[in-house]
Residue, then its C-alpha position, 0 to 999 in steps of 0.5 A: m527527534g523524539s520517538w514521535y518522528w521514528i514511529g512516523v518513519c515506521f509509518g512511512l517505511g512500512a506504507a512504502v513496503g506495503v505499496l512494493f508487495a502491493g505492486l508485485a502481487g498482481t490481481e489474483r486474490v492469493w497473491r494479494i493476501i500473501a502480499i498483505l501478509v508479507a507486508g505486514a511482516a516487513g512492517a514489523a522487521i523495520g519497526f524492530g530494526i528502527d527500535s533497537w537503533q532509535p527510542g520508540g518501543w512498541g510503537d515503532r512495532a506497531g507503526g510498521i505493521v499499520g503502515a505496511l498493512a495500509g499501504a498494501l490495501g491501498a496499493a491493492q486497489v490502485v494495481r487491480g484497476a491498473l490491470r483491469r483497464g489494460g495496464t500490463p503486469g511488468g509496467t505496473a509493477l514497475l510504476i508501483s515500485g517506482a512510487a514505493v521508492v518515492i514513499a519511502a524517501l517521503a517518510w523521513i520527512p516529519v509527520v509525512g510518514y503519518l500522513l502517508a499511512l492515512a493517505l493510502p486507505l483513503v485513496a483506496v476508498r476513493l477509487r473504490r467508490s468511483q468505479p461504476e456498477r456493471y450490470a449483466g442485463l445491460r451487457t446483454l442488451a448491448r449485443d447485436e444478434 
């Protein structure tokens, strides 16, 4: 396999790490920001590790970082929506962690790592657009006093 394969693996494994940290972060903004930063650092570590083992150079490191940031940003939207709709923090973290394991396994398939890093932010954008707007005036009209 060429260096393109290992860069794709870095993208996919970085996305898995990003999903994992986003799942553990919860809904508070501070923890989400910390999770995104830690995921980026973990993605860089994955890139350095794979670069020392297989050819790829700076592409491995960049792939790990970009994949981790994409995974964390994509999964943060899913976690936020699940917890807002009544999901428990422990159950949500467990399900998202399971998804991270599946993503890590899929990262080893050629080209799929690239696709995962592209798909996760697109899922977040789609979920963001499908949320209805909330207006305070409509909630006050619904009250019977």
